[in-house]
N, C-alpha and C positions, 0 to 999 in steps of 0.2 A: 893280295893274294886271294884267289878263287877258291871257294869251298864247294865240293861236289856232294850231292845227297843220294842216300839210298833208303828207302823204306823196305824193312824187313819184319817178318813175325818174331815175336818177342823170344819164343822158343830157340828159332833159329840162332839168334844174336846170342842168346846165353850159352848154347853150346859152341858158338865161336869164340866166345871170351874164355872159355875153359880151353880151347884148341889153340888159342892165340892166332886163328886166321879162320877167315870167312868164306867158305867154298861155292857160295851162291845159292839163291833159291833153286827150287826145281827148274822154272823157267830160265834161270840164267843157265843152270847146267844144261838144259836142253838146247840154248841158243850157243853155248860155247863161250861165253861172256859174261861178266857182271854188268847190269844195267845200272847205270847212274843217270841222275839228271842235275842241271843247274838250278839255283833259286827261282829263275824266271821259269822253269819248266815243271818243278815236282809238285806244285798243287794240282796242275792239270794231269799229271801222270797219276797222281793219286786218285782223283775223281775219276780216270778212265780205267785204271787197271785195280784197284783197291776199294774202290766205293762200298761203303758200309762194313768194312773189315775193321775188325776191333783186334786188340793185343798186337800191335804193332809198334815198330820203334822207328824214329827217324836218326840214320846214320849221317853225321858231318864228316866229311873225309877232306884230309889235306891231299889234293892231287900230287905234289910235288913229291910225295913220299912213295908214289908207285912206277915210276920210271917209265921205260918205254913199253910197258904191259897195258898203259893207259894210251886208248886212242879216240880222238874225236871222230865220229863218223855220222854220216847223212842218215836221218831216219824220217820220221813222219814230216810231210811237207818240205823236205829240204833241211829242216833244222839239224844243226849238229849235237849229237848227243856223247857224253863220255862213255866208253864202254872198256872194262877191265879184262885182260886176257890172262888172268892169273888169279888165284886166290887173294884175297884183301887181308893183309897183315893188320891185326887189331890195333897196331902201334899207330897206324895211320888216321885212326878214326879219333878225332878232337872231340868229339860228344855223341852220345846216345840219348836221346830224349824221348819219352812216352809219346805217342802219336795217337790221342784220345779221339774218340767222336764227339762232336758237338750235337746240340740239342736238334739240328736240322740233318743230322746224318754225315755231314761233311767233316772231314777230319781237320783238326785245331792245331796250328802249325806254330812253332815257337818262332822268335825273330830269326830270319835268314840272312846270310850273308850274300849281299846283292852285288858284289864284285862283278866285272865283266868276264867272261868265258874265255878262254884262249880262241 
């Protein structure tokens, strides 16, 4: 089973745990869907969109729990990214891990599920 990933601010995730749902970041809300990445894409996405940001968590999400609201759509360079057109239920999150910055300013990732995307 493939895992999809979401990077979010620690405070937003804490609020989502209380609410039992994550409505997305301000960027997600502006775009009308929650942005996710696969294991193959997440580190490049972090470098591009979250460079140098602290106080982040990496959410590992079970896509089979998201139903038809999850769509795989073309984005950068024709690569298909998972987008969720609904709030993310906390019950679909397998793990929420801190995403610290290393001494080089890049995020240090835990081991990722390298399963093939859909």
